C-alpha positions in Angstrom: 111.6 198.2 54.9 112.4 194.6 55.6 110.6 191.6 57.0 111.7 190.6 60.5 110.8 187.4 62.2 110.7 186.5 65.9 108.7 189.3 67.4 109.5 189.1 71.1 106.8 188.5 73.8 106.4 192.3 74.6 105.9 193.2 71.0 103.3 190.4 70.6 101.4 191.5 73.7 101.4 195.1 72.6 100.2 194.1 69.2 97.5 192.0 70.7 96.3 195.0 72.7 96.3 197.2 69.6 94.4 194.5 67.7 91.8 194.2 70.5 91.3 198.0 70.6 91.0 198.2 66.8 88.5 195.3 66.6 86.5 196.8 69.5 86.5 200.2 67.8 85.5 198.8 64.4 82.7 196.7 66.0 81.4 199.7 68.0 81.4 201.9 64.9 79.8 199.2 62.7 76.8 199.1 65.0 76.8 202.8 66.0 73.5 203.6 64.1 71.8 200.7 65.9 73.3 201.6 69.3 72.7 205.3 69.2 68.9 205.4 69.3 69.0 203.0 72.2 71.3 205.4 74.2 74.1 202.9 74.2 76.8 205.2 72.8 79.2 207.5 74.5 78.4 211.1 75.4 80.4 214.0 74.2 84.0 214.2 75.4 85.1 216.0 78.6 86.8 218.6 76.3 83.5 219.4 74.6 81.6 219.3 77.9 84.0 221.8 79.4 84.6 224.1 76.4 81.5 223.7 74.3 83.7 223.2 71.3 84.5 219.8 69.6 87.8 218.2 70.3 90.1 217.2 67.5 88.6 213.7 67.2 85.0 214.8 67.5 82.9 213.2 64.8 85.3 210.3 64.2 82.8 207.7 65.4 80.0 209.0 63.1 82.5 209.1 60.2 83.4 205.5 60.7 79.7 204.6 60.9 79.1 206.4 57.6 82.0 204.7 56.1 80.6 201.3 57.1 77.5 202.3 55.1 79.6 203.3 52.1 78.6 207.0 52.3 81.9 208.7 51.9 80.3 212.1 51.3 78.6 212.1 54.7 81.8 210.7 56.3 83.9 213.6 55.0 81.2 216.1 56.0 81.4 214.9 59.6 85.1 214.5 59.8 87.2 215.4 56.8 90.1 213.0 57.6 87.8 210.3 58.7 87.9 208.1 55.6 91.8 208.1 55.8 91.6 207.0 59.5 89.0 204.3 58.6 91.3 202.8 56.0 94.4 203.2 58.3 92.6 201.4 61.1 92.3 198.3 58.9 96.0 198.6 58.0 96.9 198.9 61.7 94.8 195.9 62.5 96.4 193.8 59.8 99.8 194.8 61.0 99.0 194.0 64.6 97.7 190.6 63.7 100.9 190.0 61.7 103.0 190.9 64.8 100.9 188.6 67.0 101.7 185.7 64.7 105.4 186.4 65.2 106.3 188.5 62.1 106.7 192.2 61.6 108.0 194.8 59.3 110.9 197.0 60.2 110.9 200.5 58.7 114.3 202.3 58.5 113.2 205.9 58.4 115.7 208.7 58.9 115.0 211.0 61.9 114.3 213.9 59.5 111.6 211.8 57.7 110.1 210.7 61.0 109.8 214.4 62.1 108.3 215.3 58.7 105.7 212.6 59.0 104.8 213.7 62.6 104.7 217.4 61.7 102.6 216.6 58.5 100.1 214.6 60.6 99.8 217.3 63.2 99.2 219.9 60.6 96.6 217.7 58.9 94.8 217.2 62.3 95.0 221.0 63.0 93.5 221.8 59.6 90.8 219.1 60.1 89.9 220.6 63.5 89.9 224.1 62.0 87.6 222.9 59.2 85.2 221.5 61.8 85.2 224.7 63.9 85.0 227.2 61.1 83.5 225.8 57.9 81.5 222.8 59.0 79.7 224.6 61.7 80.5 222.4 64.7 
């Protein structure tokens, strides 16, 4: 890992988009429990509408909302990986803001390590989804 300066215009624009999405998501989830009774939240996903089963991200909004309230137990009950995603969202937002200001970090990861990270993340998502479908009664 090393610091790099002079992020080009395309990197800065992409980072600005990521920052806007992250801020929008965090704002939406922060006010979710206020928005929901007023019917100002999103309906179930197309996947759930068509299949009757939750998609791999089903419950993530409620998990973030519970995390904003500091209730990690309920957050985990709704979406077991949710607290990890909640913290990761802040890290991604901080990194995006860093890139927008013209700096960035460069990670030199071997292709084998990159594959291991992707496979590990996919396995974690699969297990999380299985937990929702089987043990958490979704």
